[in-house]
C-alpha positions in Angstrom: 15.2 -6.0 -2.6 13.7 -3.8 -0.1 10.6 -1.3 -1.1 9.2 -1.3 -4.5 6.3 -0.2 -6.5 5.1 -0.8 -9.7 2.0 0.9 -11.6 0.0 -0.9 -14.1 -2.2 1.7 -16.1 -4.3 -1.2 -17.8 -5.6 -1.8 -14.2 -5.2 1.5 -12.5 -3.7 -0.3 -9.8 -0.5 0.2 -7.8 1.6 -2.5 -6.3 4.1 -2.4 -3.8 6.1 -4.8 -2.3 8.1 -5.1 0.8 10.7 -7.5 1.1 13.2 -8.1 4.0 14.3 -5.5 6.1 13.1 -1.9 5.2 14.5 1.5 6.4 12.1 4.2 7.3 14.2 6.7 4.4 13.4 3.9 2.0 10.0 3.9 2.9 9.6 7.9 2.9 11.5 7.6 -0.6 9.5 5.4 -2.2 6.3 6.7 -1.1 7.3 10.0 -2.7 8.5 8.4 -5.8 5.0 6.8 -6.6 3.3 9.9 -5.7 5.5 11.5 -8.1 5.0 8.9 -10.7 3.0 10.4 -13.7 0.5 7.6 -14.0 0.0 7.3 -10.4 -3.4 9.7 -10.8 -5.2 7.1 -12.9 -4.7 4.5 -10.0 -8.1 4.0 -8.5 -6.3 1.2 -6.0 -3.4 0.0 -4.3 -2.1 -3.1 -2.9 1.0 -3.3 -0.1 2.4 -6.7 -0.2 4.5 -7.0 2.8 4.7 -11.1 3.0 8.1 -11.4 2.8 9.1 -8.1 4.9 10.5 -8.7 7.9 10.8 -5.3 9.3 7.7 -3.3 10.5 7.4 0.7 10.9 6.9 2.2 14.7 4.3 4.5 15.4 6.4 7.5 15.0 7.5 6.3 11.6 3.8 6.0 10.9 3.0 9.4 11.6 5.7 10.2 9.6 4.5 8.5 6.7 1.1 10.1 7.3 2.8 14.0 7.0 4.2 12.9 3.4 0.9 11.7 2.5 -0.9 15.0 3.7 1.5 16.8 1.5 -0.4 15.9 -1.5 -3.3 17.6 -1.3 -4.3 16.9 -5.0 -7.0 14.2 -4.3 -5.5 12.0 -6.9 -4.7 8.6 -6.4 -6.0 5.4 -5.0 -9.3 5.4 -3.0 -8.6 1.9 -1.7 -5.1 0.6 0.0 -5.2 -3.1 0.9 -2.2 -4.3 3.1 -1.2 -7.9 3.3 1.0 -9.2 6.0 0.7 -12.6 7.7 2.9 -11.6 10.7 0.9 -10.8 14.1 3.0 -7.7 15.1 3.1 -6.4 11.3 -0.6 -7.0 10.7 -1.1 -4.9 14.4 0.7 -1.8 12.9 -1.2 -2.2 9.5 -4.6 -1.6 11.4 -3.1 1.0 13.5 -2.4 2.9 10.1 -5.9 1.7 8.9 -7.3 3.6 12.0 -5.0 6.7 11.7 -6.0 7.1 7.5 -9.8 6.9 8.8 -9.5 9.3 11.6 -7.3 11.8 9.4 -10.1 12.5 7.2 -8.0 11.0 4.1 -10.0 10.0 0.8 -8.9 6.4 0.9 -10.3 3.4 2.7 -7.4 1.0 4.1 -8.1 -2.6 4.8 -5.5 -5.0 6.5 -5.1 -8.9 5.5 -3.5 -11.6 6.5 -3.7 -13.3 3.1 -3.5 -12.0 -0.7 -6.6 -13.5 -1.5 -9.1 -11.9 1.1 -7.5 -8.5 0.0 -7.6 -9.2 -3.6 -11.3 -9.7 -3.1 -11.9 -6.5 -1.2 -9.6 -4.5 -3.5 -10.8 -5.7 -7.0 -13.8 -8.0 -7.1 -14.1 -7.1 -10.5 -11.0 -9.2 -11.6 -10.5 -12.5 -11.4 -7.4 -14.2 -9.4 -5.2 -15.1 -12.6 -5.5 -11.7 -13.8 -4.7 -10.2 -10.2 -1.9 -12.7 -10.2 -0.3 -11.8 -13.3 0.0 -8.5 -12.2 1.6 -9.1 -8.9 4.1 -11.6 -9.8 5.2 -10.1 -13.1 
């Protein structure tokens, strides 16, 4: 499956899912694809679900992703991003990404979680779990 995304305009939500091994090229292509998606500017929140991902980007790869994010100076898109990954190494990398974004002056608040429930509660406290689960598993 790799890395895929889906935008749910009715919920103003971008959902990114990683499965198996994901290459850096795939990360970059998918990031650029959702940033070009016409529905992207209306998204107020994003969830990266890496619960079934087997690979983790390295530090140089994180910096490359940040560079692509810097290319978009429009200020559009989500203001909150929850990253879910239960694997300890991936969780550590997600925390590093969280700090890089915070220190980089982005208009994006990133928070890493080990479980979806915590991510949903932080990301969308206004929606109940059944609504959110239907968005994630459609």
